[in-house]
C-alpha positions as CSV (number, residue, x, y, z in Angstrom):
1,M,95.1,59.7,111.5
2,Q,98.8,60.0,111.1
3,S,100.3,62.0,108.2
4,S,101.5,58.8,106.5
5,V,97.9,57.6,106.1
6,I,96.4,60.7,104.6
7,P,94.4,59.2,101.6
8,E,96.1,59.3,98.3
9,K,93.1,61.2,96.8
10,L,93.9,64.0,99.2
11,R,97.7,63.8,98.6
12,R,97.0,64.5,94.9
13,L,95.5,67.8,95.9
14,E,98.7,69.1,97.5
15,I,100.6,71.9,95.9
16,P,104.3,72.2,96.6
17,D,105.2,75.1,98.8
18,R,101.5,76.2,98.9
19,V,99.1,73.4,100.1
20,E,99.9,70.5,102.4
21,I,97.5,68.0,104.0
22,V,98.4,66.8,107.5
23,A,96.9,65.1,110.5
24,G,95.8,68.0,112.8
25,N,94.6,68.0,116.3
26,G,92.6,64.8,117.2
27,N,94.2,63.3,114.1
28,L,91.6,65.1,112.0
29,P,92.8,65.9,108.4
30,M,93.8,69.5,108.0
31,V,94.8,71.6,105.1
32,K,97.8,73.9,105.7
33,V,98.2,76.8,103.3
34,R,101.2,79.1,102.8
35,T,101.1,82.2,100.5
36,P,103.6,85.1,100.1
37,W,101.4,87.2,102.4
38,S,99.9,84.8,104.9
39,S,99.2,81.3,106.3
40,A,96.0,79.4,107.0
41,E,94.6,76.2,108.3
42,I,91.3,74.5,107.4
43,Y,90.0,71.2,108.8
44,L,87.9,68.9,106.6
45,H,85.8,68.4,109.7
46,G,83.2,71.2,109.2
47,A,85.3,72.7,106.4
48,H,86.4,74.7,109.5
49,V,88.9,77.5,109.1
50,S,91.0,77.3,112.2
51,G,93.7,79.8,111.4
52,F,94.5,82.8,109.2
53,Q,97.5,85.0,109.9
54,K,99.2,87.6,107.8
55,N,103.0,87.6,107.9
56,G,104.3,89.7,110.8
57,E,100.9,90.1,112.4
58,A,99.1,88.5,115.3
59,P,96.6,85.8,114.3
60,L,93.3,87.2,112.9
61,I,91.4,84.1,114.1
62,F,90.9,83.1,117.7
63,M,90.9,79.4,118.7
64,S,90.0,78.1,122.1
65,R,92.8,76.3,123.8
66,K,90.3,73.7,125.1
67,S,88.5,73.0,121.8
68,Y,87.4,69.5,121.1
69,F,88.8,67.9,118.0
70,A,86.4,65.0,117.6
71,T,84.3,63.7,114.7
72,D,81.0,64.2,116.7
73,K,81.7,67.6,118.1
74,A,82.1,71.1,116.7
75,I,85.4,72.9,116.8
76,R,85.5,75.9,119.2
77,G,86.9,79.0,117.6
78,G,87.9,79.7,114.0
79,V,85.0,79.9,111.6
80,P,82.3,77.3,112.2
81,I,79.8,77.0,109.3
82,C,76.3,77.3,110.8
83,F,74.0,75.6,108.2
84,P,71.3,74.9,107.3
85,W,69.9,76.5,110.5
86,F,71.2,78.8,113.2
87,G,70.8,78.3,116.9
88,N,69.1,75.5,118.7
89,R,66.5,73.1,117.2
90,D,64.8,70.4,119.2
91,G,66.5,67.0,118.8
92,E,69.1,68.4,116.4
93,P,72.7,69.7,116.5
94,S,73.0,73.3,117.5
95,H,73.7,75.5,114.5
96,G,73.0,72.8,112.0
97,F,74.9,69.6,110.9
98,A,77.4,71.2,108.5
99,R,79.9,72.0,111.3
100,I,80.0,68.4,112.6
101,T,80.3,66.8,109.2
102,A,83.5,65.8,107.4
103,W,83.5,67.8,104.1
104,E,85.2,66.7,101.0
105,L,88.2,68.6,99.6
106,V,87.5,68.5,95.8
107,K,89.9,71.0,94.3
108,T,92.9,73.2,95.1
109,N,94.5,75.9,93.0
110,A,97.4,78.3,93.3
111,T,97.8,81.3,90.9
112,D,101.1,82.5,89.6
113,D,101.2,85.2,92.3
114,G,100.7,82.6,95.1
115,T,97.0,83.1,96.0
116,V,95.5,79.7,97.0
117,T,91.9,78.6,96.5
118,L,90.4,75.5,98.2
119,H,87.0,74.0,97.2
120,F,85.1,71.9,99.7
121,A,81.8,70.0,99.2
122,L,79.3,68.9,101.8
123,P,78.7,65.2,101.1
124,E,75.3,63.5,101.1
125,I,74.5,62.4,104.7
126,P,72.4,59.2,105.1
127,D,70.1,60.5,107.8
128,R,69.6,63.9,106.1
129,E,67.3,62.9,103.3
130,A,65.3,66.1,103.6
131,W,68.3,68.1,102.6
132,R,69.6,65.8,99.9
133,S,68.8,68.1,97.0
134,L,70.6,71.1,98.5
135,R,74.1,71.1,97.0
136,T,76.4,72.9,99.3
137,E,80.0,74.1,98.8
138,F,82.6,76.1,100.7
139,V,85.3,78.0,98.9
140,A,88.2,79.6,100.7
141,T,90.7,81.9,99.0
142,I,93.8,82.7,100.9
143,G,96.2,85.6,100.0
144,E,96.6,89.0,101.5
145,T,93.0,88.6,102.6
146,L,90.8,85.6,103.5
147,T,87.7,85.2,101.3
148,M,85.1,82.7,102.3
149,E,82.1,81.7,100.1
150,L,79.3,79.4,101.3
151,I,77.3,78.3,98.3
152,A,73.9,76.5,98.3
153,A,72.1,75.4,95.2
154,N,68.6,73.9,95.2
155,E,68.7,71.0,92.8
156,S,65.2,69.6,93.7
157,C,62.4,69.3,91.2
158,G,59.8,71.1,93.3
159,K,60.9,71.8,96.8
160,T,61.6,75.2,98.3
161,Y,64.2,75.2,101.1
162,E,63.8,77.5,104.1
163,M,67.2,77.8,105.7
164,E,69.7,80.0,107.6
165,N,73.4,80.4,107.0
166,C,76.1,82.0,109.0
167,L,80.0,82.1,109.1
168,H,80.4,82.2,112.8
169,T,83.8,83.9,112.9
170,Y,85.8,84.2,116.1
171,F,88.4,87.1,115.9
172,H,91.5,87.3,118.0
173,V,91.9,90.6,119.8
174,G,94.6,92.0,122.2
175,D,92.1,92.9,125.0
176,I,88.4,93.0,124.7
177,G,88.4,96.2,126.8
178,A,90.4,98.0,124.1
179,V,88.0,97.0,121.2
180,S,85.3,98.9,119.5
181,I,83.0,97.6,116.8
182,H,81.9,100.0,114.0
183,G,79.4,99.7,111.3
184,L,76.3,98.7,113.3
185,E,75.5,102.1,114.9
186,G,72.3,102.6,113.0
187,A,70.9,99.0,113.3
188,A,68.3,97.6,115.7
189,Y,69.1,94.2,117.2
190,L,67.7,91.2,119.0
191,D,69.2,90.7,122.4
192,F,69.9,87.2,123.6
193,A,72.3,87.9,126.5
194,F,71.3,86.9,130.0
195,G,68.3,85.0,128.8
196,A,66.7,87.9,127.0
197,N,65.5,85.4,124.4
198,G,65.6,87.8,121.4
199,T,64.2,91.0,123.0
200,P,64.1,93.7,120.2
201,K,66.3,96.6,121.0
202,P,66.6,100.0,119.2
203,A,69.8,101.2,117.4
204,E,72.2,102.8,119.9
205,G,74.0,105.2,117.6
206,D,77.5,104.6,119.0
207,A,80.2,102.1,118.3
208,L,79.8,99.0,120.3
209,K,82.0,98.3,123.3
210,I,82.0,94.9,124.9
211,V,81.8,95.3,128.6
212,R,79.6,92.4,129.6
213,E,78.1,89.2,128.2
214,T,77.0,90.1,124.7
215,N,74.8,88.2,122.3
216,R,73.2,90.4,119.7
217,T,71.6,89.6,116.3
218,Y,71.5,92.7,114.1
219,V,69.0,92.3,111.4
220,D,68.8,94.0,108.0
221,T,72.5,94.8,108.1
222,A,74.4,94.4,104.9
223,G,77.3,96.8,105.4
224,T,81.0,96.3,106.3
225,V,81.9,96.0,110.0
226,E,85.2,97.1,111.5
227,I,86.8,95.8,114.7
228,R,89.2,98.4,116.0
229,D,91.7,97.0,118.4
230,D,93.7,99.7,120.3
231,K,96.0,97.1,121.9
232,L,97.1,95.4,118.8
233,K,96.9,98.6,116.8
234,R,94.9,97.2,113.9
235,I,91.6,97.3,112.3
236,I,89.9,94.0,111.1
237,R,87.5,94.6,108.3
238,V,84.5,92.2,107.7
239,E,83.1,92.9,104.2
240,K,80.2,90.7,103.2
241,S,77.9,90.0,100.3
242,N,74.4,88.4,100.4
243,S,74.3,88.8,104.1
244,Q,71.5,90.6,105.9
245,S,72.4,89.6,109.5
246,T,75.3,90.3,111.7
247,V,75.7,88.5,115.0
248,V,78.1,89.9,117.7
249,W,78.9,87.5,120.6
250,N,81.2,87.4,123.6
251,P,80.2,85.0,126.5
252,W,82.2,87.0,129.1
253,T,82.5,84.9,132.2
254,T,78.7,84.7,132.8
255,Q,77.4,82.6,129.9
256,K,77.5,78.9,130.7
257,L,79.4,77.0,128.0
258,P,80.7,73.5,127.5
259,D,84.2,72.6,128.7
260,D,85.7,73.5,125.4
261,F,86.0,77.2,126.3
262,E,88.0,78.7,129.2
263,P,86.0,81.7,130.6
264,A,89.2,83.8,130.9
265,E,89.6,83.5,127.1
266,H,86.7,85.9,126.6
267,A,89.3,88.8,126.9
268,Q,91.1,87.7,123.7
269,M,88.1,87.2,121.4
270,V,85.0,88.6,119.9
271,C,82.7,87.0,117.3
272,V,81.4,89.1,114.4
273,E,79.3,86.7,112.4
274,S,77.9,87.2,108.9
275,G,74.9,85.5,107.5
276,N,71.1,85.3,107.2
277,V,69.3,84.3,110.3
278,K,66.0,84.8,112.2
279,Q,63.7,87.1,110.1
280,N,66.5,87.3,107.5
281,K,66.4,83.5,106.8
282,L,66.5,82.4,103.2
283,S,63.8,80.9,101.0
284,L,65.6,79.1,98.1
285,A,63.3,78.0,95.2
286,P,64.0,75.0,92.9
287,G,66.8,75.8,90.4
288,K,68.1,78.8,92.5
289,D,71.3,79.2,94.3
290,T,72.8,81.6,96.8
291,T,76.3,82.6,97.9
292,L,77.2,84.1,101.2
293,K,80.6,85.8,100.7
294,V,82.8,87.3,103.4
295,V,86.2,89.0,102.9
296,L,88.4,89.4,106.0
297,S,91.3,91.9,105.9
298,S,93.3,94.0,108.3
299,L,95.1,97.3,108.3
300,P,97.1,99.4,110.8
301,L,95.2,101.5,113.3
302,K,96.8,104.9,113.4
């Protein structure tokens, strides 16, 4: 899709000097945002945040150099939306169908100070009749921080939805060997690295250092997590609401992945994911709604 053929209904949502809609990688429509403090990029495919960077800083978000940009594949890096399930499910897309669906951009807004808010809606999908009554929205607010809200509302007459949600955020770091993760010291976790298949592990009591393949699901964890990066001299803060699970993942060079990730890139990334998965999955009754909210910020590491 070339820029000249972006649909007019999307063009009407552009805001001069703040919101522009362009053809991104793979000719997929992408929203570019500029604020007085930062810039961001979000693809309509998956409502996928592919970039957030504060002025004068390194990118906050990691993107794989080998990522696919295709309508039938998930984007590697950024913030995939894992919904309405997390992980593998027989005969179904890994991590749900939301991240491989083209979302609709329905509203854009810029405040007087320059903060930009984008509203996306997950459209009805013909072969997903079982999920038809679950209205799902994604709201991204870009300013000095990046705020993401994944909203699900059960509009059925009598069906309760069992579901998982997760904002699978890939963070850019200077060197994984110079990173420590704080805020999970008192939490037990399920270990999925090296085929451990969810083995329960006790809390470790120390900040987490990534020194090998790591795939942990911390359960019953609602607090803020900090990624302290000694090389880039910054702290990334992950503040979350209505999230009881935190997933920490780095494939190192040992986990077999598709061709959309170069193993050497493990040294510049770590995933700290916020959501409700495994035993923290959600049960949403008719007429009820839920909002998973994550605020990403950074500050100097002194």
